[in-house]
DONUDO-916647 format. One record per residue (C-alpha): x, z, y. Coordinates in steps of 0.02 Angstrom, whole numbers, padded with zeros to 5 digits, always signed. Each point is the difference from the previous one (the first is absolute). Last residue first. Layout:
<pts>
XZY...
</pts>
This chain:
<pts>
-01775-01739+01049+00065-00142+00111+00184+00049-00015-00013+00011-00190-00073-00175-00010+00140-00067+00110+00125+00083-00115-00074-00081-00156+00014-00172+00080+00179+00040+00054+00053+00051-00176-00070-00162-00074+00087-00102+00136+00160+00098-00035-00002-00035-00186-00019-00187+00032+00140+00009+00129+00108+00095-00124-00013-00138-00128+00033-00140+00124+00147+00090+00080+00067+00041-00174+00002-00184-00047+00079-00053+00164+00137+00132-00003+00024+00093+00165+00179+00036+00054+00100+00160-00021+00165+00052+00076+00100+00156-00045+00141+00106+00070+00001-00066+00178+00128+00099+00099+00007+00113+00153+00182+00059+00013+00022-00065+00176-00168+00009+00084+00055+00075+00166+00158-00105+00010-00089-00165-00029-00138+00058+00116+00114+00011+00152+00108+00120+00102-00018+00149-00114+00041+00180+00045-00123-00006+00145-00068+00174-00033-00171-00070-00043+00068-00140-00112+00089+00130-00107-00157+00107-00005-00102-00150-00054+00122-00027-00143-00031+00180-00056-00189-00024+00014+00013-00155-00108+00096+00099-00130-00140+00130+00000-00130-00137-00021+00080-00085-00150+00140-00122-00038+00083-00111-00128-00111-00151+00032-00133-00091-00101-00049-00175+00055-00173-00067-00041-00065-00178+00010-00187-00010+00031-00149-00054-00105-00094+00163+00036-00057+00021-00181+00161-00077-00067+00124+00102+00101-00097+00164-00009-00034-00012-00188+00181-00037-00042+00064+00140+00111-00128+00119-00074+00054-00036-00178+00185+00008+00046-00029+00176+00067+00127+00057+00131-00116-00073+00131-00121+00141-00043+00111+00131+00083+00169-00064+00060+00112-00153+00006-00044-00046+00179-00115-00145+00038+00013-00168+00088-00137-00133+00002+00036-00186+00007-00123-00137+00050+00003+00037+00186-00093-00058+00156-00175+00051-00044-00110-00153-00005-00069-00146+00099-00003+00087+00167-00152-00014+00114-00013+00187+00030-00144+00010-00125+00116-00076-00132+00133+00132+00032-00130+00137-00020-00071-00084-00157+00172+00014-00081-00006+00189+00024-00169+00010-00088+00070-00103-00145+00145+00123-00010-00122+00144-00014-00084-00070-00155+00170-00052-00071+00068+00177+00023-00154+00071-00086+00029-00121-00145+00178+00068-00017-00069+00178-00005-00124-00050-00134+00143-00081-00096+00095+00165-00004-00153+00099-00059-00046-00138-00124+00175+00013-00074-00020+00187-00025-00170-00015-00083+00053-00144-00112+00156+00094-00054-00101+00155-00044-00110-00097-00121-00140-00127+00004-00092-00097-00133-00111+00122-00097-00034+00121+00143-00047-00141+00118+00034+00034+00185-00093-00126+00109+00018+00091+00168+00116+00130+00074-00045+00084+00164+00090+00088+00143-00109+00060+00143-00123-00109+00099+00047+00069+00172-00051-00127+00131+00109-00014+00155-00028-00188+00021+00060-00034-00179+00174-00049+00063+00001+00165+00094-00027+00104-00156-00086+00169+00017+00087+00132-00105+00126-00004-00141-00099-00064-00149+00001-00187+00033+00100-00067-00147-00131-00122-00069+00053-00036-00179-00069-00139-00108+00025-00006-00188-00010-00179-00067+00139+00010-00129+00121+00061+00133-00001-00168+00090+00183-00038-00031+00045+00040-00179+00035+00177-00058+00170+00059-00065+00064+00020+00179-00132+00132+00035+00070+00120-00130+00176-00027+00066-00062+00035+00177-00072+00165-00057+00165+00042-00086+00095-00036+00160-00122+00109+00099+00041+00142-00120-00122+00056-00134-00082+00165-00048-00046+00040+00180-00177+00052-00052-00046-00180-00047-00170-00001+00087+00046+00123+00135+00184-00020+00042+00037-00181-00043-00172-00063+00052+00013+00094+00165+00175-00069+00031-00063-00178-00024-00145+00033+00118+00117+00080+00129+00113-00152-00014-00141-00114+00056-00156+00078+00076+00006-00010+00190+00015-00189+00014+00074-00046+00169+00018-00171+00084+00105+00016+00156+00028-00137+00127+00160+00055+00086+00032-00038+00182+00142-00077+00097-00021+00004+00188+00178-00035+00055+00000+00016+00190-00117+00149+00012+00087+00072-00153-00039+00000-00186+00154+00016-00111-00078+00129-00119-00162-00100-00009-00151+00039+00107-00156+00009-00107-00132-00122-00065-00126+00047-00133-00088-00080-00149-00181+00037-00046-00047+00014+00183-00151-00116-00018+00057-00108+00147+00176-00007-00076+00132-00003+00135+00142-00111+00061+00091+00028+00164+00141-00121-00041+00184+00043-00021-00021+00019-00188+00075+00106-00139-00092+00015-00166-00020+00165-00093-00076+00005-00174-00036+00177-00054-00041+00105-00152-00034+00186+00008+00087+00140-00094+00145-00122-00015-00025-00187-00010+00101-00090+00133-00003-00168+00086+00095-00092+00135-00035-00166+00086+00099-00107+00123-00085-00134+00105+00032+00083+00167+00164+00098-00003+00052+00174-00056-00005+00003-00190+00178+00061-00035-00060+00083-00161+00025+00178+00067-00083-00057+00161-00157-00053-00094-00002+00169-00088+00016+00079+00172-00153-00092+00066-00087+00063-00158+00063+00179+00001-00035+00035+00182+00152-00002+00112+00137+00113+00067+00174-00036+00062+00145+00083+00091+00003+00184-00047+00172+00040+00070+00112+00124-00092+00030+00148+00117+00005+00137-00130+00105-00018-00158-00094-00003-00165-00047+00134-00127-00184-00051+00016-00065+00171+00053+00151+00031+00112-00016-00172+00080-00184+00036+00038+00045+00160+00094+00150-00076+00089-00107-00144+00059+00020-00179-00059-00004-00111+00153-00140-00096+00084-00083-00170+00006+00160-00101+00028-00048-00180-00028-00103-00114-00113-00188+00033-00001+00013+00033+00187-00064+00167+00067-00172+00048+00065-00044+00182+00039-00133+00072-00114-00188-00025+00020-00106+00154+00037+00035-00026+00186-00126-00142+00002-00140+00126-00020-00125-00074-00122-00181-00039+00040-00022-00129-00139-00050-00135+00123+00131+00055+00127+00143-00015-00124-00068-00167-00064-00012-00074+00175+00165+00075+00054+00086-00099-00139+00184+00045+00011+00093-00147+00075+00044-00183-00025-00157-00055+00095-00062-00123-00132+00079+00092-00147-00092+00161+00045+00074+00137-00110-00090+00156-00065-00055-00075-00165+00098+00131-00102+00108-00141-00069+00024-00062+00179+00059+00171+00058+00133+00001-00136+00066-00172+00043+00004+00052+00183+00105+00151-00052-00018+00189-00013+00073+00161+00070-00013+00188-00017+00179+00065+00013+00068+00146-00104+00128-00125-00068-00011+00007-00191-00169+00087-00015-00067-00113+00137+00063-00154-00093-00093+00063-00154-00159+00018+00105+00022-00171+00080+00014-00074-00174-00166+00076-00052-00089-00066+00157-00021+00121+00143-00127+00090+00106+00054+00118+00137-00058+00166+00076-00153+00024-00108-00086+00170+00018-00164-00068+00071-00014-00121-00147+00000+00144-00124-00149+00087+00080-00084-00170+00022+00010-00028-00189-00133-00129-00043-00008-00110+00154+00179+00015+00062+00070-00002-00177-00099-00157-00040+00063-00076+00163+00178+00033-00059-00039-00094-00160-00067-00146+00104+00163-00008+00097+00104+00008-00160-00084-00143-00092-00163-00019-00096-00063-00143+00105+00053-00008+00183-00038-00185-00030+00155-00105+00012+00100-00117+00113-00009+00142+00130-00031-00120+00146-00085-00155-00071-00073+00090-00151-00071+00143+00102-00077-00115+00132-00078-00114-00130-00072+00149-00094-00069+00084+00155+00057+00175+00043-00164+00069-00067+00004-00101-00161+00181+00037-00045-00025+00181+00054-00147+00014-00120+00105-00073-00142+00143+00118+00037-00112+00154-00004-00083-00062-00160+00169-00016-00088+00067+00168+00061-00013+00094-00165+00096-00134-00096+00166+00085-00037+00121-00129-00073+00124+00008+00146+00017+00188+00014-00097+00138+00088+00147+00118+00020-00044+00180-00039-00051+00099+00155+00083+00091+00145+00182-00041-00033+00115+00101+00113+00089-00086+00143-00011+00158+00106-00122-00086+00118-00113-00042-00148+00023-00137-00129-00116-00129-00079+00058-00133-00125-00107-00154-00030+00048-00130-00130-00010-00187+00035+00162-00050-00088+00105+00084-00133+00175+00019+00071+00171-00079+00024+00133+00098+00094+00176-00047+00053+00152+00113+00024+00165-00054+00079+00189+00026-00004+00018+00106-00157+00188+00031-00008+00109+00012-00154+00170+00073-00046-00035+00083-00167-00049-00169-00070-00178-00035-00055-00009-00111-00154+00044+00115-00145-00094+00153+00063-00149-00105+00050-00013-00089-00167+00012+00165-00095-00137+00072+00110+00033+00145+00119+00032-00099+00160-00158-00103-00001-00093+00147-00077+00017+00096+00165-00091-00140+00090-00140+00000-00129-00023+00189+00006-00008+00007+00190-00119-00148+00009-00101+00088-00136-00028+00154+00106-00039-00111+00150-00135-00094-00095-00074+00165-00059-00009+00059+00181-00105-00154+00038-00135+00068-00119-00093-00144-00081-00181-00058+00016-00116-00132-00073-00188+00005+00026-00123-00121-00080-00094+00135-00096+00043+00169+00077+00147+00119-00026+00107-00149-00055+00182+00055-00008+00136-00129-00034+00130+00078-00113+00180-00053+00008+00052-00114-00144+00120+00071-00128+00187+00026+00023-00029+00068+00176+00107-00060+00085+00106-00157-00002+00183-00047+00003+00113-00150+00029+00187-00004+00033+00131-00124+00062-00106-00157+00013+00104-00143+00067-00020-00067+00177+00189-00030+00006+00041+00078+00169-00140+00129+00017+00018+00060-00179-00179+00046-00038-00071+00172-00039-00177+00004-00063-00145+00122+00000-00169-00006-00084-00145+00118+00030-00139-00011-00128-00176-00059-00037-00071-00009+00177+00160-00077+00062+00125+00063+00128+00151-00115-00016+00162+00072+00070+00152-00110+00034+00174+00069+00035+00139-00115+00059+00179+00032-00052+00172-00028+00077+00143+00047-00118+00132+00078+00111+00161-00088+00041
</pts>
């Protein structure tokens, strides 16, 4: 019998990750990433953030090839193997523009680009805030639809050449299948979906003056979305005809990777950005649009599960910036965490505000940039600075979490349904310092699992081809590798630090 494998591809803004899972055991067979260092985010203007979609594809090719070339891959993949499905996870909210020949017309305007903030705010007002929140569950904000409107207003020559618009994952799927398609979950993250009518929002399309034909064909999140073409197979060194059977934005996919599928379950991640993602079957929204609601991976007309998404733009990217620019890459992330672990909770009074990656939704789209406060040259050292950076991220999570809780309260519910948060063993959650800060600042139990986004995409591919008959089969091999609970003394100490941090933040927002 052949070894049946599932391929997962995770298109991040820092790197492309790829995983091969054993479809029968759920165990990781091989893992690879490209490039070795973070991909560049270009900022030709203040507040802009762009990447070339062709660069993503180049690194997809390199990452997939590495799966088979690594020592782990060579030892784990038998000669008689078959890849039975491909799944894609991708950075959300980006805009990719292609012409009739499927050629990219312009760099992708990615998730942390804030050029369309004012456009989204005006649309929110013109459409009627109550109307937008009740139907779109969001303001058009700084999302994909508003970014397309920016192109229409500022680059009409470019807009006239657009054949189709896509999200980053749609673009990679197009490179694999030669088909331009998207999902309901994808349309909702671009704020194109009317949750009231269960259809594309004609009201928003007409308001912005878009041609409806610019949107790709709809396919299910799970299911056959196309097959690997001969051309793509040749570039990847794979066999043609493999079904692409799943795609989802990185945060809904992260939830899937952790088996967070039902109301009351919560996932979190801290990569380039930091996210808490809570599943609900209610149409909840934040009137100030600081937290957003999107269709979850298992959203259907009959099963209307949605994800409430809290996003902090400046988490891992801040930590990476410190490592590369202040410390000139002299230390590994493990060494940085070792420095931080020698400092007591509270970082000796240093406060870090990690908001240096564009307009922050939780701050009502204000861009206050990253700031450190209270540094004393006679008291503080490198460890204090690094610990304050990690604690500042944890405080940002708490600030957003309190906003999320207020949404449940406004809906007449006592609290969010869950007390346990699940995370993969990657990025900042590999740091014991950050784990401790997160658990005690947010006062929530934390479970760490042996997974990441690319493995989640591989599992999604298995579900999409119908290889699994139930969740127990689909999530075989997913294991808890660590559990953390809040400690009363640390909760009290961190709460005092947080209140001080919050007071300083509110002052910064006002100035």
